[in-house]
N, C-alpha and C positions, 0 to 999 in steps of 0.2 A: 503834360498830364494827358492820359488817355481819356477818350470819351467812349462810353459804352452805350450801345443802342439797346432798345427795349428787349429785343430778341436775346442779346447777350446776357442781360441781367436776368431775364426769366429762365434761360437755360441754366445759369449758375444757381439760381434759387432752387430749381427743380432737381439738379444733379449734385449739389454741394456735398451730399453724403458719400460720394465716391472718393472724396479727398479728406473730409473731416468727419470725426465720430459724432459730433454734435453740430447742430445748425449754427452758422456764424452770422447769418442774416435772415430776416423774415419778411422784409419789404424791399421794394425796388431801391429805395433810398439807402437802406442799410447795405444792400448788395453793392451798389455803386461806391459807397464810402469804403467798404471792405476791399473791393477790387483796386480802388485808387491807393489805399494804404499799403497793399502788398505789391503794388506796381504790376498788376496782371497785364498781359499783352494780348492783342488780337492779331493773328497772322492770317494770310490769305490761302495758305496751302499746307499740306503735310510736309512738303519739302522745307517750308519756312519753319515748321515746328522742329524739324531735324536741325536746321541751322541755329535756331534759338538755343536748343540744348547743347549743341557743340560749342557755341560761343560762351555758354555758361560753364563749360568744362566737364560736361557729362558725356561719357562715352556711349554713343548710340549707333556706332558703326554696324554692329551685328543685329540691330533691331530692324524688323520689317516695317513698312508703313502701317500695317494693321496693328503691330505691337505698339508703335508710337501713338496711334489713335486710342489704344486701350490704357495708356499711362494715366494714372489717377490725376495728374496735374493738367491733363488735356481734355477740354470740353469741346466736342464737335458741335458747330452751330448749323442750323438748317440751311443757311445761305452758302455753305461750303467753306466758311472760315473756321478758325479754331481759336478758342480762348485758352490761354496758358496761365494757370494760377499756381504759384509756388507757395505751398502750405508751410 
C-alpha cells in the first residue's frame, strides 16, 4: 500500500478536476482513501511516469516530457515527484 504525504494529498484535492468532472474527495482523509482505492502511485521523475505508462501498455513513445506532464492522470508535485492517478 502506498503512503501519500500531505503535499501529495493537498495537490490531488486542489487539482482533482483535471481528471474528474466532480470532486471525488473533500478532505485529506477522503483523498488518501480514494488514492489507495485506485492504487495511485508516486514516482520520482517524468522518466518514471513514462515507464509507468509503458508498463501499463499505453503507447507514449511519441509524447514529449511536457505532454506527459500535461496528461490528466499526472499530477506534478512541488517536490519534483509525480502522482499518477488512473481514473
